[in-house]
Every structure is written in structure tokens, then in C-alpha cells.
C-alpha positions, 0 to 999 in steps of 0.5 A: 401606283400600288393602288392601281395594281390593287384595283387591277388585281381585285378586278381580276380576282372578282372575274376568276371568282364569277367565272370559276367556282371556288368549290362545286360542293353547293352544286352537288348538294343541290343536284342531289336535293333537286334530283331527290337522291338525298334519300339514298346512302351516300358514299363519299370519297375523299372525306374532306371533300364530301364533308363540304357536300354534307354540310350543304344537305343539312344533317345528312351523313355520308359513309366514308370508305377511308375510315369506315364510318359514317359522319358529316364531318371528318375525324382526323385521326389514324383510322383514315387510310387511302383506298382504291376505287375497287375498295370505295365501289365494294364498300357501296355494295356492302352499304347498299345490302346493309341498308336496303337502298341504292347508293349515291357514289361521290368521288373526286376523280372519274371512276375507272370505265371498266369498273363502272361497266363491271359493277353496272354503275350509272354515271350521274353528273359531274361537277368540274371546274372549280378553282380547288381541284379536290372539289370537283365531284363525279357522281354514280348510282349503284342500284 
């Protein structure tokens, strides 16, 4: 009887794993590579979700606004602070000017449409439906 329940649970878990990705990080990295966007500056918020994307991109460092630094992994220290969407976009503009390149902004929630319009951002793609809610991604281009 117990084995029967375990078999049913295993079938259900397999179906859910097939139907819903655990994380969309790999899909985002694939998109960035396929569209030849990896040479742009990438600003990622939240750092813990974007470090998964960075990991798929082999040596690519992202700018993390909540800590104000570049990295490919999260430094769990007291330099990390939650920031607003306006601050994220302002930091993306600073990075664009400093590096003289377009910026890809990767977020785990969509930007406010008014901010997108005000800053002339181009929505690129959205990757939703993951089992882990913090690993749904929304991508924007800042030229």
C-alpha cells in the first residue's frame, strides 16, 4: 500500500517536473546567447536569482544594484539592501554611461509600465511558470 502511494507521488512529481521548469535561469541564459546579448552590461535584481543565470553564461559578471557591485555569485554580507525599481533603472543608466554599452536589465518581477515608458526601455522577453517563483524573469533593454 505504501509503495503504491510512493509510485503515484513519483508519477505526479515527474509530470510536474516535465510540465513546469524548476527554474527559468537556463532558458534566460540560452535566450541571451541565442540573441547575442551577452556582450551587453547585464544588471540583475535580485542577485540570488540572477546568479543562477550568470552561472549558465560562463564567466559573465552581472551588476547587482542591491550591493552596488559586479559579480557572478552572491556575497551574503551587510552591503546588500533591497532597492526600488527606480533605483535599479537609475543604476542601469549609470552602468550604460560608465561602460558605453547597452544594458540588459533582468528582474524577477515586471517593471512598472510607466517606468518602462519614461525611460524608453524595450521589453525583450519574459520567462514565467517556474516552480520557484523567484526564478521567473523579465528582461528589458536600455539603449
